[in-house]
N, C-alpha and C positions, 0 to 999 in steps of 0.2 A: 642250627639256626638259633639265635638268641632272641628272645622276645623282650622288647623294650616296653616299659610302662606307657610310653606315648604312642606305641603302635596300635592301630585299631584292631579289634578282635577279628580273627579269621571267620569267614562266613560259615565254615563247617563247624566251628566250635562256638559260635555266638549263641548266647541264650535267646530263646524265642520269646517274643513279647506277643501279647494278644491272647485270644482264646486258645485253649489246649486243643490240639488236633490229634485225632486218633490215627495211628499209622494205617496206611492203606495196604491192603493185601494185593499181591499181584494177581491179575485175572488173565485168563487165557483169552487171546484176541479172537473175536468172532470172525468166521470166514467172510470174505467180501462177497456181497450179493451183486448179481448182475442187475442192471436196471429193470429187466423184465421180472426178476424174482422179487425185487423191492416193490414193484407195482402190484404184483400178485398178492403179496403179503398185506399191503395196504388195502387192497380190495376186500380181502377176507375180514379186515377189521371194520369195514363200513357196515352200517345197519342195513336191514332189508329195505327200509324206506329210502335210504340214501342210494342204495344200488338201483332201486326202481327209478328214481329221479335221473340218475346217470344214464340208464338205458333209454329213457324217454328222450333225454337231450341228444343222445347219439342217434336215435331214430329221426328226430327233427333235423339234425345236421345232415344226415344222409339224404333225406328227402329234398332239402334245399340244394344239395350238391347235384343230385340226379335229375331234379326237375326245377331248374332255375327259372326266375321270372323272365318271361319273353317280352322284350321291348319292341314295339313296332317302329318303323322308320318315321312315321308321322308324329310320334311322340306318345306320351301316356294317354290312356283312355280318359275321356271327360268324366268327372264325378256326377253322380245323379243329384239333382236338386232335391232338397228336403221340402216336403209339402208344408206350406204355410210360411216358409222362410221369405223374408223381404230382402230384396237386393237393391 
């Protein structure tokens, strides 16, 4: 192949412009984590306070699920009137 002066440079032989980049070293790929393993690792990175908040939120959600608000057929219960409130 003959290179003509009007031909654009080949991408593999073109000089790089811009900041100098250091060559990257090949890394060994990490084994793929299952969703459960990824969640377990993320949990271990949480602070003790954050873990406590998550546990409390879980307890509240469980209570709401197991003991939902019961609606009567007649409608919601009337609210108590505040003392001294004008109507």
